[in-house]
KOLTORVO-389451 format. One record per residue: residue in three letters; x, y, z of N, C-alpha, C in turn; residue number from 1. Coordinates in pm, 1 decimal. Example, Ala and Ser with C-alpha at 12.3 -4.5 7.8 and 13.67 -1.06 7.14 Angstrom:
2
<ALA, <1319.0, -569.0, 780.0>, <1230.0, -450.0, 780.0>, <1320.0, -330.0, 780.0>, 1> <SER, <1285.0, -225.0, 708.0>, <1367.0, -106.0, 714.0>, <1290.0, 3.0, 787.0>, 2> 
END
This chain:
104
<MET, <-1995.4, 14538.2, 16374.2>, <-1951.2, 14456.3, 16269.2>, <-1846.3, 14540.7, 16205.0>, 1> <SER, <-1756.0, 14455.0, 16138.4>, <-1666.9, 14525.0, 16070.9>, <-1692.0, 14524.2, 15930.9>, 2> <LEU, <-1653.3, 14634.9, 15842.2>, <-1669.4, 14653.1, 15710.8>, <-1678.6, 14540.5, 15623.7>, 3> <GLU, <-1571.8, 14461.6, 15656.0>, <-1552.5, 14319.6, 15590.3>, <-1674.4, 14209.7, 15600.7>, 4> <ALA, <-1721.8, 14207.8, 15738.9>, <-1826.6, 14122.0, 15776.2>, <-1953.0, 14164.7, 15705.5>, 5> <ILE, <-1976.6, 14299.7, 15703.4>, <-2092.9, 14359.5, 15640.8>, <-2092.9, 14332.1, 15489.7>, 6> <GLN, <-1983.5, 14344.7, 15438.6>, <-1991.6, 14330.2, 15302.4>, <-1985.6, 14179.6, 15285.5>, 7> <LYS, <-1943.1, 14071.1, 15358.1>, <-1961.4, 13945.0, 15326.9>, <-2123.7, 13893.8, 15335.0>, 8> <VAL, <-2179.1, 13938.6, 15428.9>, <-2338.1, 13954.2, 15474.6>, <-2398.4, 13995.1, 15339.9>, 9> <THR, <-2367.6, 14120.2, 15293.7>, <-2432.3, 14170.2, 15170.3>, <-2405.1, 14080.8, 15057.3>, 10> <GLU, <-2305.8, 14035.0, 15047.4>, <-2266.9, 13947.1, 14928.4>, <-2362.8, 13806.8, 14933.8>, 11> <ALA, <-2355.1, 13752.9, 15059.2>, <-2447.2, 13639.9, 15083.6>, <-2582.0, 13666.6, 15042.0>, 12> <GLU, <-2639.7, 13778.9, 15101.7>, <-2778.7, 13822.0, 15066.0>, <-2809.2, 13820.9, 14901.0>, 13> <GLN, <-2728.1, 13908.3, 14849.8>, <-2725.9, 13928.8, 14716.6>, <-2731.8, 13774.5, 14638.5>, 14> <ALA, <-2626.7, 13715.4, 14661.0>, <-2609.0, 13569.0, 14600.6>, <-2748.6, 13472.7, 14646.0>, 15> <ALA, <-2804.9, 13479.3, 14761.0>, <-2927.8, 13415.7, 14780.8>, <-3037.8, 13502.0, 14702.8>, 16> <ARG, <-3059.0, 13614.0, 14687.5>, <-3146.7, 13663.5, 14590.0>, <-3142.7, 13613.1, 14463.5>, 17> <GLU, <-3010.8, 13612.8, 14407.5>, <-2999.1, 13554.0, 14278.2>, <-3022.3, 13410.5, 14260.8>, 18> <ARG, <-2993.8, 13334.7, 14375.1>, <-3026.2, 13192.7, 14368.6>, <-3191.4, 13164.3, 14347.5>, 19> <ARG, <-3277.5, 13254.8, 14443.4>, <-3406.1, 13252.6, 14439.6>, <-3462.1, 13308.4, 14313.6>, 20> <ALA, <-3402.1, 13411.5, 14258.9>, <-3452.1, 13443.0, 14123.1>, <-3436.5, 13332.1, 14012.8>, 21> <GLU, <-3312.9, 13268.1, 14013.8>, <-3274.8, 13167.9, 13915.0>, <-3370.2, 13049.0, 13947.3>, 22> <ALA, <-3400.4, 13022.4, 14081.3>, <-3500.5, 12906.0, 14104.0>, <-3622.3, 12927.9, 14068.5>, 23> <ALA, <-3675.7, 13037.8, 14065.1>, <-3813.0, 13095.1, 14013.2>, <-3811.5, 13083.3, 13874.9>, 24> <GLU, <-3721.6, 13134.6, 13813.8>, <-3712.2, 13135.7, 13668.6>, <-3705.2, 12983.0, 13627.0>, 25> <GLU, <-3621.2, 12894.1, 13690.2>, <-3618.2, 12744.5, 13658.3>, <-3781.6, 12685.4, 13674.6>, 26> <ALA, <-3839.3, 12734.0, 13793.2>, <-3982.4, 12682.1, 13818.8>, <-4043.0, 12689.2, 13711.8>, 27> <LYS, <-4049.2, 12850.2, 13671.3>, <-4163.2, 12892.3, 13570.7>, <-4107.3, 12816.6, 13441.0>, 28> <ARG, <-3999.0, 12793.2, 13406.8>, <-3952.4, 12705.1, 13279.7>, <-4001.7, 12557.0, 13276.3>, 29> <ILE, <-3996.9, 12513.3, 13400.5>, <-4041.9, 12372.7, 13431.0>, <-4194.0, 12371.6, 13404.4>, 30> <VAL, <-4261.5, 12468.7, 13475.3>, <-4407.9, 12464.6, 13448.4>, <-4447.9, 12490.3, 13325.0>, 31> <ALA, <-4399.1, 12607.4, 13251.5>, <-4433.4, 12602.1, 13102.2>, <-4404.8, 12478.6, 13018.3>, 32> <GLU, <-4282.0, 12425.3, 13038.6>, <-4251.1, 12277.7, 12970.6>, <-4357.0, 12211.8, 12990.4>, 33> <ALA, <-4388.4, 12184.5, 13132.2>, <-4510.9, 12071.4, 13162.2>, <-4654.8, 12110.4, 13096.8>, 34> <GLU, <-4689.0, 12231.5, 13099.8>, <-4802.8, 12278.5, 13040.5>, <-4797.0, 12249.2, 12878.9>, 35> <ARG, <-4700.4, 12278.5, 12806.9>, <-4693.0, 12251.6, 12684.3>, <-4681.9, 12099.4, 12656.1>, 36> <SER, <-4613.2, 12010.3, 12726.1>, <-4609.1, 11884.3, 12702.2>, <-4754.9, 11825.1, 12741.1>, 37> <GLY, <-4835.2, 11881.4, 12840.5>, <-4963.4, 11836.9, 12850.1>, <-5073.6, 11868.4, 12733.6>, 38> <ARG, <-5048.9, 11977.4, 12687.5>, <-5141.7, 12018.7, 12574.5>, <-5111.2, 11938.8, 12472.6>, 39> <GLN, <-4983.2, 11898.6, 12437.0>, <-4933.4, 11806.0, 12318.2>, <-5014.6, 11669.6, 12352.3>, 40> <LEU, <-5000.1, 11634.7, 12472.5>, <-5042.0, 11487.6, 12485.7>, <-5194.2, 11508.4, 12472.8>, 41> <ILE, <-5254.8, 11592.9, 12518.2>, <-5408.1, 11602.7, 12504.4>, <-5444.9, 11609.9, 12349.8>, 42> <ALA, <-5362.0, 11689.2, 12259.6>, <-5393.5, 11707.2, 12144.5>, <-5365.8, 11557.9, 12058.4>, 43> <ASP, <-5270.8, 11493.8, 12107.0>, <-5227.1, 11369.5, 12039.6>, <-5343.7, 11251.8, 12076.5>, 44> <GLN, <-5403.1, 11263.3, 12224.3>, <-5497.2, 11168.0, 12252.7>, <-5625.3, 11200.6, 12173.7>, 45> <ARG, <-5657.1, 11321.1, 12172.9>, <-5776.2, 11347.9, 12097.1>, <-5775.4, 11315.4, 11959.8>, 46> <ALA, <-5650.9, 11329.7, 11880.3>, <-5651.4, 11275.0, 11748.4>, <-5654.2, 11134.9, 11747.7>, 47> <ARG, <-5616.8, 11070.9, 11822.7>, <-5603.4, 10920.1, 11844.1>, <-5749.2, 10869.9, 11844.5>, 48> <ALA, <-5821.3, 10946.5, 11947.2>, <-5951.3, 10900.3, 11970.9>, <-6055.7, 10961.8, 11850.7>, 49> <GLU, <-6031.4, 11042.4, 11766.6>, <-6092.8, 11059.4, 11657.6>, <-6073.3, 10958.3, 11554.9>, 50> <GLN, <-5953.7, 10930.6, 11537.2>, <-5927.0, 10802.4, 11446.1>, <-5983.7, 10684.6, 11473.8>, 51> <GLU, <-5997.8, 10649.7, 11622.8>, <-6061.4, 10540.3, 11645.0>, <-6218.3, 10535.3, 11624.4>, 52> <VAL, <-6273.4, 10648.5, 11665.5>, <-6415.5, 10676.6, 11650.7>, <-6453.4, 10665.3, 11486.6>, 53> <LYS, <-6379.9, 10719.5, 11407.1>, <-6392.5, 10704.3, 11247.5>, <-6379.0, 10554.5, 11217.2>, 54> <ALA, <-6292.6, 10505.0, 11270.7>, <-6274.1, 10348.7, 11228.0>, <-6398.2, 10267.1, 11273.3>, 55> <MET, <-6428.8, 10292.8, 11396.7>, <-6558.6, 10230.6, 11446.9>, <-6685.6, 10268.9, 11378.4>, 56> <LEU, <-6685.3, 10399.3, 11352.5>, <-6807.8, 10424.0, 11269.0>, <-6808.4, 10349.2, 11136.3>, 57> <ALA, <-6688.9, 10359.6, 11047.8>, <-6670.0, 10288.7, 10944.0>, <-6702.6, 10138.2, 10936.1>, 58> <GLU, <-6661.0, 10065.7, 11052.1>, <-6709.3, 9939.3, 11059.5>, <-6850.1, 9914.3, 11083.3>, 59> <THR, <-6896.8, 10011.9, 11190.1>, <-7067.2, 9981.5, 11209.1>, <-7137.2, 10011.0, 11102.1>, 60> <GLU, <-7121.9, 10101.3, 11009.9>, <-7160.4, 10128.4, 10885.3>, <-7157.0, 10005.8, 10784.0>, 61> <ALA, <-7041.0, 9963.4, 10783.5>, <-7023.8, 9835.9, 10683.1>, <-7102.1, 9719.2, 10742.6>, 62> <GLN, <-7109.1, 9685.2, 10874.1>, <-7210.5, 9590.8, 10910.1>, <-7346.3, 9619.3, 10894.6>, 63> <ALA, <-7390.7, 9766.9, 10911.0>, <-7547.7, 9796.0, 10911.5>, <-7556.9, 9757.1, 10751.4>, 64> <GLU, <-7469.0, 9790.3, 10653.9>, <-7484.3, 9781.5, 10513.6>, <-7530.7, 9627.6, 10483.3>, 65> <LYS, <-7423.2, 9547.4, 10552.7>, <-7429.8, 9415.8, 10527.5>, <-7563.4, 9360.2, 10565.7>, 66> <LYS, <-7613.5, 9393.9, 10688.4>, <-7744.5, 9332.0, 10746.7>, <-7843.8, 9393.1, 10662.6>, 67> <ALA, <-7846.6, 9509.0, 10620.9>, <-7958.5, 9570.9, 10524.5>, <-7964.0, 9491.5, 10395.5>, 68> <GLU, <-7852.9, 9457.0, 10350.6>, <-7843.2, 9375.9, 10207.3>, <-7878.8, 9223.8, 10238.6>, 69> <GLN, <-7854.2, 9170.7, 10368.6>, <-7919.5, 9051.7, 10396.1>, <-8053.3, 9044.5, 10411.8>, 70> <THR, <-8117.9, 9150.9, 10466.4>, <-8258.9, 9146.0, 10531.1>, <-8337.2, 9187.4, 10380.9>, 71> <LEU, <-8275.8, 9258.7, 10298.7>, <-8345.0, 9294.6, 10156.6>, <-8356.2, 9143.6, 10096.1>, 72> <ALA, <-8231.4, 9064.3, 10079.2>, <-8247.3, 8940.1, 10027.5>, <-8334.2, 8847.2, 10082.6>, 73> <ASP, <-8335.2, 8838.0, 10208.6>, <-8430.1, 8776.2, 10283.3>, <-8585.1, 8814.7, 10237.3>, 74> <ASN, <-8611.6, 8931.9, 10235.0>, <-8724.5, 8966.8, 10188.5>, <-8775.5, 8940.7, 10069.3>, 75> <ALA, <-8675.8, 8952.8, 9993.9>, <-8709.9, 8916.3, 9841.8>, <-8740.7, 8768.2, 9800.9>, 76> <ALA, <-8657.1, 8682.1, 9877.7>, <-8681.6, 8552.8, 9874.7>, <-8829.1, 8515.8, 9943.1>, 77> <GLN, <-8883.0, 8563.0, 10034.2>, <-9003.1, 8570.5, 10110.6>, <-9109.1, 8610.2, 9987.5>, 78> <CYS, <-9081.4, 8703.6, 9943.2>, <-9171.7, 8750.7, 9835.0>, <-9195.3, 8657.7, 9717.1>, 79> <GLU, <-9081.1, 8617.7, 9675.0>, <-9083.4, 8515.3, 9560.1>, <-9152.5, 8400.0, 9601.6>, 80> <ALA, <-9152.8, 8355.6, 9714.5>, <-9222.8, 8231.8, 9756.5>, <-9360.6, 8255.5, 9769.1>, 81> <LEU, <-9416.4, 8383.0, 9820.2>, <-9552.0, 8421.4, 9823.7>, <-9615.4, 8413.7, 9691.5>, 82> <LYS, <-9528.5, 8482.4, 9591.7>, <-9575.4, 8477.2, 9445.2>, <-9591.7, 8359.6, 9382.3>, 83> <GLN, <-9485.2, 8253.1, 9416.8>, <-9513.8, 8111.7, 9369.0>, <-9631.9, 8050.2, 9416.0>, 84> <ALA, <-9650.7, 8072.9, 9559.7>, <-9783.0, 8019.3, 9610.7>, <-9902.1, 8083.8, 9567.8>, 85> <ALA, <-9905.3, 8192.3, 9536.8>, <-10022.9, 8281.9, 9478.6>, <-10036.5, 8211.4, 9338.3>, 86> <ARG, <-9948.4, 8181.2, 9255.0>, <-9961.1, 8138.9, 9123.3>, <-10007.6, 8005.3, 9126.5>, 87> <LYS, <-9969.1, 7941.1, 9215.6>, <-10023.7, 7801.3, 9225.1>, <-10171.7, 7783.4, 9251.9>, 88> <ARG, <-10241.4, 7895.7, 9315.9>, <-10361.6, 7920.0, 9375.8>, <-10444.2, 7975.4, 9241.4>, 89> <LEU, <-10390.0, 8046.1, 9161.1>, <-10436.7, 8125.7, 9058.8>, <-10546.2, 8045.7, 8968.9>, 90> <ASP, <-10495.8, 7937.5, 8934.1>, <-10589.9, 7828.0, 8853.6>, <-10706.6, 7807.6, 8924.1>, 91> <LYS, <-10674.0, 7783.8, 9039.2>, <-10804.8, 7714.1, 9116.4>, <-10903.6, 7854.0, 9140.6>, 92> <ALA, <-10832.3, 7968.7, 9165.5>, <-10912.6, 8081.5, 9182.8>, <-10998.2, 8105.9, 9057.4>, 93> <ALA, <-10925.7, 8117.4, 8947.9>, <-10975.1, 8140.3, 8828.6>, <-11126.7, 8048.0, 8805.7>, 94> <GLY, <-11086.8, 7927.9, 8828.5>, <-11195.7, 7813.3, 8794.7>, <-11302.3, 7845.2, 8893.9>, 95> <LEU, <-11301.2, 7879.7, 9010.2>, <-11386.2, 7929.0, 9110.4>, <-11468.4, 8037.5, 9049.7>, 96> <ILE, <-11404.0, 8129.3, 9007.5>, <-11458.2, 8252.4, 8984.2>, <-11553.0, 8219.2, 8828.5>, 97> <VAL, <-11508.4, 8142.0, 8741.6>, <-11577.6, 8101.5, 8628.5>, <-11680.4, 8030.0, 8663.0>, 98> <GLY, <-11675.0, 7955.9, 8773.9>, <-11788.0, 7858.5, 8810.6>, <-11903.9, 7924.5, 8872.5>, 99> <ARG, <-11870.5, 8027.8, 8932.9>, <-11967.1, 8103.7, 9001.0>, <-12035.1, 8235.2, 8885.0>, 100> <VAL, <-11947.1, 8259.7, 8799.1>, <-12019.6, 8339.7, 8704.9>, <-12116.5, 8253.9, 8623.2>, 101> <GLY, <-12069.0, 8141.1, 8572.5>, <-12150.8, 8054.8, 8486.4>, <-12256.4, 8025.6, 8562.0>, 102> <ASN, <-12265.6, 7994.5, 8684.4>, <-12379.8, 7941.6, 8765.0>, <-12485.3, 8051.4, 8788.5>, 103> <SER, <-12442.5, 8183.9, 8769.0>, <-12531.7, 8286.6, 8805.8>, <-12654.2, 8315.7, 8686.8>, 104> 
END
């Protein structure tokens, strides 16, 4: 092989090595960018999920508080109804007690 042919082959091999090295560097850059984008996406989604959970928790707490207030109001109304019924029977009960004490 002539010196010129050897030199061309050597140059072609060198160019191929350089292209492979450039391609490897580009691949590393692409992978690093994809990993960075992936981490950012995960962080964004995690933050969004945390906000949704906080909103859902606040809504659930508000509903529970409203339900508790309603239950307390219902119980207070039932209690008052029982007190009124007991007051109506108080005179009769007092009369029965006085009658029994008087008959003894």
